[in-house]
PAROSE-269258 format. One record per residue: residue number from 1; residue in one letter; x negated, y negated, z of N, C-alpha, C, O in turn. Coordinates in nm, 4 decimals. Atoms other than C-alpha are relative to their C-alpha. Last residue first. Layout:
N
NUM;A;X;Y;Z;X;Y;Z;X;Y;Z;X;Y;Z
...
END
This chain:
129
129;L;0.0513;-0.1328;-0.0272;0.9431;3.6426;-3.7054;0.1406;0.0505;-0.0084;0.1643;0.1702;0.0078
128;T;0.0315;-0.0502;0.1101;1.0358;3.2983;-3.8614;-0.0345;0.1673;-0.0030;-0.0500;0.2347;-0.1048
127;Q;-0.1088;-0.0018;0.0955;1.2487;3.1737;-3.5992;-0.0478;0.0628;-0.1153;0.0380;0.1113;-0.1891
126;R;-0.1136;-0.0990;-0.0507;0.9796;3.2644;-3.3227;0.1237;0.0100;-0.1040;0.1845;0.1169;-0.1102
125;N;0.0500;-0.1182;0.0222;0.7284;3.0868;-3.5493;0.0810;0.1004;0.0383;0.1046;0.1979;-0.0330
124;T;0.0029;-0.0350;0.1511;0.9166;2.7751;-3.5474;-0.0504;0.1285;-0.0291;0.0085;0.1816;-0.1233
123;T;-0.1262;-0.0079;0.0412;0.9878;2.7688;-3.1697;0.0082;0.0334;-0.1504;0.0878;0.1181;-0.1908
122;A;-0.0492;-0.1462;-0.0420;0.6240;2.8632;-3.0903;0.1371;-0.0107;-0.0537;0.1642;0.0840;-0.1275
121;W;0.0469;-0.0818;0.0985;0.5149;2.5410;-3.3053;0.0533;0.1503;0.0351;0.0841;0.2312;-0.0525
120;A;-0.0509;0.0080;0.1481;0.7587;2.3100;-3.1512;-0.0580;0.1196;-0.0799;0.0121;0.1836;-0.1583
119;T;-0.1158;-0.0503;-0.0287;0.6477;2.4343;-2.7989;0.0793;-0.0131;-0.1385;0.1552;0.0764;-0.1756
118;K;0.0188;-0.1516;-0.0080;0.2819;2.3912;-2.8920;0.1379;0.0619;0.0197;0.1480;0.1818;-0.0064
117;A;0.0214;-0.0361;0.1130;0.3637;2.0219;-3.0130;-0.0137;0.1628;-0.0072;0.0162;0.2278;-0.1074
116;A;-0.1293;0.0069;0.0817;0.5572;1.9458;-2.7005;-0.0384;0.0655;-0.1447;0.0445;0.1343;-0.2043
115;V;-0.0927;-0.0682;-0.0436;0.2710;2.0693;-2.4761;0.1376;-0.0004;-0.1004;0.2055;0.0991;-0.1258
114;S;0.0500;-0.1225;0.0113;0.0103;1.8888;-2.6516;0.1058;0.1056;0.0194;0.1306;0.1833;-0.0728
113;T;0.0011;0.0288;0.1262;0.2203;1.5547;-2.6392;-0.0592;0.1492;-0.0575;-0.0035;0.1982;-0.1558
112;M;-0.1478;-0.0201;0.0487;0.2618;1.6272;-2.2685;0.0273;0.0079;-0.1673;0.1249;0.0726;-0.2051
111;A;-0.0221;-0.1300;-0.0280;-0.1199;1.6737;-2.2274;0.1520;0.0298;-0.0327;0.1881;0.1327;-0.0899
110;T;0.0735;-0.0904;0.0789;-0.1894;1.3663;-2.3919;0.0324;0.1511;0.0127;0.0415;0.2298;-0.0815
109;E;-0.0594;0.0143;0.1075;0.0636;1.1765;-2.1878;-0.0555;0.0874;-0.1054;0.0245;0.1497;-0.1752
108;L;-0.1361;-0.0549;0.0005;-0.0810;1.3173;-1.8969;0.0818;-0.0100;-0.1116;0.1502;0.0872;-0.1439
107;R;0.0173;-0.1455;0.0093;-0.4342;1.2227;-1.9793;0.1130;0.0568;0.0111;0.1217;0.1509;-0.0678
106;S;0.0477;-0.0263;0.1411;-0.3122;0.8535;-2.0595;-0.0281;0.1665;-0.0127;0.0173;0.2312;-0.1071
105;K;-0.1191;0.0168;0.0989;-0.1457;0.8353;-1.7345;-0.0071;0.0288;-0.1330;0.0841;0.0839;-0.1946
104;E;-0.0827;-0.1262;-0.0613;-0.4463;0.9579;-1.5291;0.1081;0.0131;-0.1000;0.1286;0.1147;-0.1664
103;A;0.0817;-0.1177;0.0826;-0.6716;0.6972;-1.7385;0.0889;0.1330;0.0299;0.1024;0.2225;-0.0535
102;L;-0.0243;0.0066;0.1484;-0.4179;0.4306;-1.6442;-0.0483;0.1017;-0.0569;0.0133;0.1558;-0.1487
101;L;-0.1527;-0.0262;0.0304;-0.4049;0.5302;-1.2751;0.0234;-0.0006;-0.1330;0.1012;0.0840;-0.1770
100;R;0.0030;-0.1377;-0.0163;-0.8104;0.5255;-1.2681;0.1471;0.0377;-0.0268;0.1642;0.1328;-0.1029
99;V;0.0616;-0.0597;0.1086;-0.8005;0.1656;-1.4227;0.0185;0.1582;0.0190;0.0569;0.2227;-0.0786
98;Q;-0.0718;0.0112;0.1209;-0.5509;0.0570;-1.1637;-0.0489;0.0734;-0.1145;0.0242;0.1510;-0.1760
97;L;-0.0857;-0.0874;-0.0212;-0.7542;0.1977;-0.8873;0.0957;-0.0010;-0.1256;0.1313;0.1002;-0.1860
96;D;0.0694;-0.1335;0.0191;-1.0586;0.0047;-0.9909;0.1210;0.1137;-0.0087;0.1186;0.2004;-0.0960
95;P;0.0203;-0.0147;0.1446;-0.8396;-0.3060;-1.0133;-0.0552;0.1188;-0.0351;-0.0168;0.1723;-0.1391
94;L;-0.1183;-0.0175;0.0769;-0.6913;-0.2399;-0.6666;-0.0393;0.0060;-0.1434;0.0122;0.0949;-0.2112
93;F;-0.0506;-0.1418;0.0197;-1.0169;-0.2090;-0.4666;0.0835;0.0217;-0.0937;0.0527;0.1150;-0.1679
92;H;0.1284;-0.0468;0.0621;-1.1801;-0.5648;-0.4821;0.0540;0.1450;-0.0541;0.0380;0.1815;-0.1705
91;K;0.0193;0.0749;0.1449;-0.8468;-0.7253;-0.3886;-0.1119;0.0588;-0.0689;-0.1034;0.0461;-0.1910
90;L;-0.0916;-0.0536;0.0726;-0.7961;-0.4396;-0.1127;0.0091;-0.0866;-0.1304;0.0554;-0.0346;-0.2319
89;K;0.0517;-0.1463;0.0477;-1.1266;-0.5174;0.0286;0.0900;0.0610;-0.0889;0.0505;0.1383;-0.1763
88;E;0.1128;0.0248;0.0974;-1.0357;-0.8870;0.0570;-0.0434;0.1356;-0.0713;-0.0742;0.1494;-0.1897
87;L;-0.0357;0.0550;0.1538;-0.7110;-0.8126;0.1887;-0.1012;-0.0226;-0.0841;-0.0831;-0.0163;-0.2057
86;N;-0.0914;-0.1239;0.0690;-0.8568;-0.5892;0.4578;0.0512;-0.0475;-0.1252;0.0412;0.0171;-0.2295
85;G;0.1035;-0.0915;0.0488;-1.1022;-0.9029;0.5506;0.0623;0.1416;-0.0783;0.0126;0.1856;-0.1820
84;R;0.0750;0.0688;0.1301;-0.8185;-1.1261;0.5826;-0.1030;0.0838;-0.0701;-0.1089;0.1010;-0.1918
83;Y;-0.0933;-0.0033;0.0957;-0.6317;-0.8817;0.8225;-0.0548;-0.0532;-0.1318;-0.0477;0.0062;-0.2394
82;D;0.0370;-0.1181;0.0403;-0.9693;-0.8716;1.0255;0.1151;0.0365;-0.1189;0.0819;0.1071;-0.2141
81;L;0.1206;0.0031;0.0931;-0.9454;-1.2460;1.0324;-0.0214;0.1424;-0.0567;-0.0649;0.1583;-0.1707
80;A;-0.0170;0.0622;0.1364;-0.5861;-1.2385;1.1400;-0.1140;-0.0034;-0.0835;-0.1038;-0.0054;-0.2062
79;E;-0.0963;-0.0941;0.0884;-0.6637;-0.9820;1.4028;0.0240;-0.0494;-0.1317;0.0154;0.0193;-0.2335
78;K;0.0989;-0.1091;0.0339;-0.9630;-1.2044;1.5504;0.0984;0.1070;-0.1065;0.0585;0.1506;-0.2144
77;E;0.0698;0.0308;0.0835;-0.7105;-1.4784;1.5699;-0.1011;0.0865;-0.0935;-0.1232;0.0839;-0.2145
76;L;-0.0899;0.0186;0.1178;-0.4573;-1.2956;1.7382;-0.0777;-0.0436;-0.1173;-0.0586;0.0033;-0.2295
75;A;-0.0331;-0.1260;0.0693;-0.7057;-1.1898;1.9791;0.0567;0.0095;-0.1193;0.0246;0.0885;-0.2081
74;A;0.1416;-0.0528;0.0466;-0.8333;-1.5322;2.0497;0.0106;0.1323;-0.0516;-0.0624;0.1643;-0.1454
73;S;0.0349;0.0915;0.1015;-0.4647;-1.6555;2.0905;-0.1299;0.0516;-0.0464;-0.1285;0.0783;-0.1665
72;T;-0.1012;-0.0211;0.1059;-0.3918;-1.3685;2.3229;-0.0165;-0.0597;-0.1321;-0.0113;0.0080;-0.2347
71;A;0.0466;-0.1274;0.0409;-0.6866;-1.4532;2.5392;0.0766;0.0541;-0.1010;0.0100;0.0985;-0.1945
70;S;0.1130;0.0112;0.0824;-0.5802;-1.8237;2.5396;-0.0753;0.1370;-0.0424;-0.1427;0.1420;-0.1453
69;A;0.1187;0.0013;-0.0813;-0.2365;-1.7337;2.6434;-0.1290;0.0042;-0.0887;-0.1409;0.0659;-0.1945
68;I;0.1127;-0.0878;0.0155;0.0249;-1.8020;2.4019;-0.1136;-0.0385;0.0953;-0.1649;-0.1499;0.1061
67;M;-0.0633;-0.1308;-0.0445;0.3721;-1.9804;2.5025;-0.1243;0.1137;-0.0306;-0.1003;0.2289;0.0056
66;E;-0.0147;0.0180;-0.1507;0.2226;-2.3486;2.4827;0.0420;0.1370;0.0765;0.0374;0.1530;0.1985
65;P;0.1303;-0.0082;-0.0782;0.0872;-2.2698;2.1487;0.0120;-0.0014;0.1476;-0.0715;0.0478;0.2234
64;H;0.0055;0.1445;-0.0978;0.4246;-2.2155;2.0092;-0.1089;0.0213;0.0843;-0.1104;0.1097;0.1701
63;E;0.0104;-0.0239;-0.1471;0.3947;-1.9909;1.7043;-0.0107;-0.1171;0.0964;-0.0568;-0.2278;0.0685
62;P;0.0738;0.0989;-0.0691;0.5340;-2.0665;1.3657;-0.0009;0.0309;0.1468;0.1009;0.0363;0.2157
61;R;-0.0676;0.0348;-0.1321;0.6215;-1.7555;1.1823;-0.0785;-0.0937;0.0827;-0.1928;-0.0665;0.1196
60;R;-0.0814;0.1274;0.0211;0.4276;-1.7374;0.8532;0.0781;-0.0528;0.1194;0.0884;-0.1749;0.1309
59;L;0.0710;0.1354;0.0118;0.1776;-1.5059;0.9886;0.0549;-0.1233;-0.0464;0.0023;-0.2326;-0.0254
58;C;0.0510;0.0137;-0.0989;0.4198;-1.2349;1.0842;-0.0653;-0.1331;0.0168;-0.0349;-0.2201;0.0984
57;E;-0.1070;0.0533;-0.0734;0.6238;-1.2625;0.7693;-0.0555;-0.0392;0.1394;-0.0140;-0.1448;0.1872
56;S;-0.0335;0.1597;0.0604;0.3164;-1.2298;0.5678;0.0865;-0.0361;0.0782;0.0636;-0.1496;0.1200
55;A;0.1122;0.0915;-0.0304;0.2141;-0.9178;0.8016;0.0046;-0.1285;-0.0369;-0.0398;-0.2181;0.0348
54;Q;-0.0083;0.0018;-0.1242;0.5364;-0.7442;0.7349;-0.1058;-0.0971;0.0580;-0.0680;-0.1906;0.1286
53;L;-0.1065;0.0895;-0.0200;0.5091;-0.8000;0.3658;0.0390;-0.0276;0.1452;0.0921;-0.1362;0.1683
52;L;0.0353;0.1349;0.0453;0.1643;-0.6498;0.3528;0.1109;-0.0897;0.0323;0.0863;-0.1922;0.0959
51;Q;0.1091;0.0295;-0.0886;0.2962;-0.3521;0.5529;-0.0479;-0.1272;-0.0400;-0.0412;-0.2134;0.0475
50;A;-0.0753;0.0222;-0.1230;0.5948;-0.3038;0.3301;-0.0942;-0.0369;0.1123;-0.0363;-0.1064;0.1958
49;L;-0.0750;0.1428;0.0192;0.3629;-0.3403;0.0290;0.0828;-0.0251;0.1078;0.0864;-0.1435;0.1411
48;L;0.1138;0.1183;0.0126;0.1127;-0.0709;0.1416;0.0843;-0.1146;-0.0158;0.0590;-0.2091;0.0589
47;G;0.0352;0.0461;-0.1475;0.4218;0.1615;0.2261;-0.0932;-0.1045;0.0157;-0.0795;-0.1843;0.1084
46;S;-0.1183;0.0945;-0.0397;0.5653;0.0959;-0.1232;-0.0216;0.0041;0.1589;0.0314;-0.0772;0.2347
45;F;-0.0011;0.1533;0.0236;0.2252;0.2002;-0.2524;0.1043;-0.0849;0.0653;0.0879;-0.2037;0.0931
44;D;0.1214;0.0782;-0.0561;0.1698;0.5132;-0.0862;0.0065;-0.1331;-0.0171;-0.0259;-0.2160;0.0679
43;Q;-0.0151;0.0419;-0.1223;0.5416;0.6039;-0.1347;-0.1427;-0.0590;0.0621;-0.1479;-0.1350;0.1588
42;P;-0.0627;0.1305;-0.0051;0.4871;0.6055;-0.5057;0.0161;-0.0494;0.1478;0.0075;-0.1700;0.1708
41;Q;-0.1466;-0.0185;0.0031;0.2563;0.9201;-0.4490;0.0514;-0.1580;-0.0044;-0.0185;-0.2465;0.0450
40;L;-0.0399;0.1165;-0.0493;-0.1202;0.9548;-0.5107;0.1585;0.0175;-0.0218;0.2058;0.0892;-0.1099
39;S;-0.0443;-0.0165;-0.1371;-0.2346;1.3203;-0.5540;0.0808;-0.1104;0.0563;0.1525;-0.0875;0.1537
38;S;-0.1382;-0.0984;0.0081;-0.2548;1.2946;-0.9341;0.0448;0.0032;0.1234;0.1676;0.0003;0.1309
37;C;-0.1158;0.0639;0.0453;-0.5133;1.0133;-0.8928;0.1320;0.0760;-0.0012;0.2388;0.0235;0.0300
36;H;-0.0320;-0.0015;0.1392;-0.7600;1.2305;-0.7239;0.1129;-0.0575;-0.0226;0.2077;-0.0253;0.0489
35;T;-0.1615;-0.0276;0.0435;-0.8427;1.1098;-0.3646;-0.0053;0.0126;-0.1655;-0.0597;-0.0752;-0.2325
34;C;-0.0898;-0.0929;-0.0972;-1.1489;1.1137;-0.1492;0.1262;0.0456;-0.0825;0.1936;0.1454;-0.0569
33;E;0.1037;-0.1175;-0.0467;-1.4349;0.9709;-0.3991;0.0899;0.1066;0.0748;0.0684;0.2274;0.0654
32;P;0.0120;-0.0922;0.1130;-1.1756;0.7337;-0.5608;-0.0828;0.1288;0.0310;-0.0669;0.2320;-0.0342
31;R;0.1282;0.0179;0.0775;-1.0879;0.5712;-0.2220;-0.0180;0.1182;-0.1123;0.0170;0.2347;-0.0939
30;L;0.0013;0.0111;0.1629;-0.7162;0.5935;-0.1841;-0.1304;-0.0240;-0.0474;-0.1451;-0.0618;-0.1636
29;R;-0.0698;-0.1016;0.0709;-0.6962;0.7333;0.1761;-0.0188;-0.0057;-0.1566;-0.0315;0.0939;-0.2278
28;D;0.0743;-0.1196;-0.0243;-0.9864;0.5205;0.3314;0.0806;0.1190;-0.1007;0.0211;0.1973;-0.1747
27;L;0.1172;0.0189;0.0801;-0.8215;0.2122;0.2024;-0.0818;0.1226;0.0047;-0.1416;0.1559;-0.0977
26;A;-0.0328;0.0020;0.1512;-0.4857;0.3276;0.3232;-0.1228;-0.0144;-0.0761;-0.1348;0.0542;-0.1776
25;S;-0.0473;-0.1388;0.0333;-0.6267;0.4103;0.6757;0.0313;0.0120;-0.1481;-0.0146;0.1055;-0.2136
24;R;0.1074;-0.0663;0.0028;-0.7628;0.0536;0.6947;0.0120;0.1535;-0.0369;-0.0640;0.2000;-0.1219
23;L;0.0767;0.0544;0.1228;-0.4630;-0.1073;0.5774;-0.1242;0.0829;-0.0116;-0.1626;0.1335;-0.1171
22;Y;-0.0603;-0.0443;0.1039;-0.2407;0.0925;0.8418;-0.1037;-0.0298;-0.1309;-0.1339;0.0603;-0.2092
21;E;0.0088;-0.1349;-0.0177;-0.4655;-0.0125;1.1186;0.0266;0.0988;-0.1242;-0.0496;0.1850;-0.1679
20;N;0.1262;-0.0144;0.0231;-0.4607;-0.3615;1.0008;-0.0642;0.1427;0.0199;-0.1678;0.1783;-0.0364
19;V;0.0221;0.0192;0.1590;-0.0914;-0.3659;0.9710;-0.1556;0.0275;-0.0203;-0.1860;0.0929;-0.1200
18;Q;-0.0509;-0.1261;0.0522;-0.0628;-0.2104;1.3345;-0.0375;-0.0269;-0.1409;-0.1017;0.0607;-0.1989
17;R;0.0800;-0.1201;-0.0479;-0.2973;-0.4620;1.4954;0.0406;0.1272;-0.0867;-0.0387;0.2121;-0.1273
16;L;0.1350;0.0015;0.0820;-0.1290;-0.7393;1.2878;-0.0769;0.1189;0.0223;-0.1280;0.1812;-0.0707
15;T;-0.0301;-0.0312;0.1608;0.2201;-0.6265;1.4253;-0.1309;-0.0148;-0.0704;-0.1592;0.0752;-0.1494
14;E;-0.0311;-0.1525;-0.0114;0.0781;-0.5968;1.8023;0.0370;0.0174;-0.1521;-0.0117;0.1147;-0.2097
13;L;0.1531;-0.0684;-0.0397;-0.0775;-0.9419;1.7852;0.0411;0.1337;-0.0405;-0.0225;0.1839;-0.1333
12;A;0.0789;0.0261;0.1060;0.2596;-1.1068;1.6337;-0.1214;0.0926;0.0123;-0.1517;0.1626;-0.0843
11;D;0.1254;0.0563;-0.0669;0.4794;-0.9619;1.9006;-0.0942;-0.0147;-0.1173;-0.1256;0.0906;-0.1728
10;P;0.1190;-0.0931;-0.0071;0.8078;-0.8888;1.7465;-0.1219;-0.0647;0.0344;-0.1332;-0.1826;0.0008
9;P;0.0805;-0.0574;0.1122;1.0534;-1.1926;1.7490;-0.1281;0.1149;0.0446;-0.2116;0.0870;0.1306
8;P;0.1391;0.0630;-0.0055;1.2806;-1.2131;2.0595;-0.0977;0.0490;-0.1354;-0.1130;0.1683;-0.1616
7;T;0.0899;-0.0963;-0.0434;1.6402;-1.1023;2.0064;-0.1339;-0.0718;-0.0139;-0.1418;-0.1603;-0.0991
6;P;0.0755;-0.0515;0.1058;1.8781;-1.3803;2.0163;-0.1116;0.0810;0.0289;-0.1754;0.0575;0.1315
5;T;0.1409;0.0650;-0.0029;2.1045;-1.3937;2.3009;-0.0765;0.0435;-0.1157;-0.0673;0.1611;-0.1510
4;T;0.1093;-0.0696;0.0163;2.4694;-1.3081;2.2207;-0.1322;-0.0607;-0.0089;-0.1550;-0.1461;-0.0946
3;I;0.1320;0.0675;0.0488;2.7619;-1.5023;2.3222;-0.0947;0.0957;0.0118;-0.0980;0.1581;0.1179
2;P;0.1084;0.0052;-0.1024;3.0751;-1.3027;2.3164;-0.1265;-0.0610;-0.0618;-0.1686;-0.0517;-0.1771
1;M;0.1123;-0.0639;0.0538;3.3737;-1.3955;2.0930;-0.1072;-0.0135;0.1068;-0.1180;-0.1159;0.1744
END
């Protein structure tokens, strides 16, 4: 059985940079003044969740201080603070988004009920003619 060397974990700094970039972009895309609820896709939320899980895993990983240069450590700390800020924005943003999505759901259900009633009426009238 061959001996395999473990693959090194992905760079925490680069991971947090990518996650922060994605979160900033997502917050811009999902703003109420820029996006109508009907244009949101499930992938928008699964992508957001995947990024949050990636950052969470990255931040839970124990770092070895002796392996991190001070400049990298400072940059990592800055990215972690930016990540926290993005999470705070998301925390304040998501309840409003939920209200908008529930309103859109209600509107769609009302439209579906109307279409079903009109279809039933048309079917009944077609049979009487």
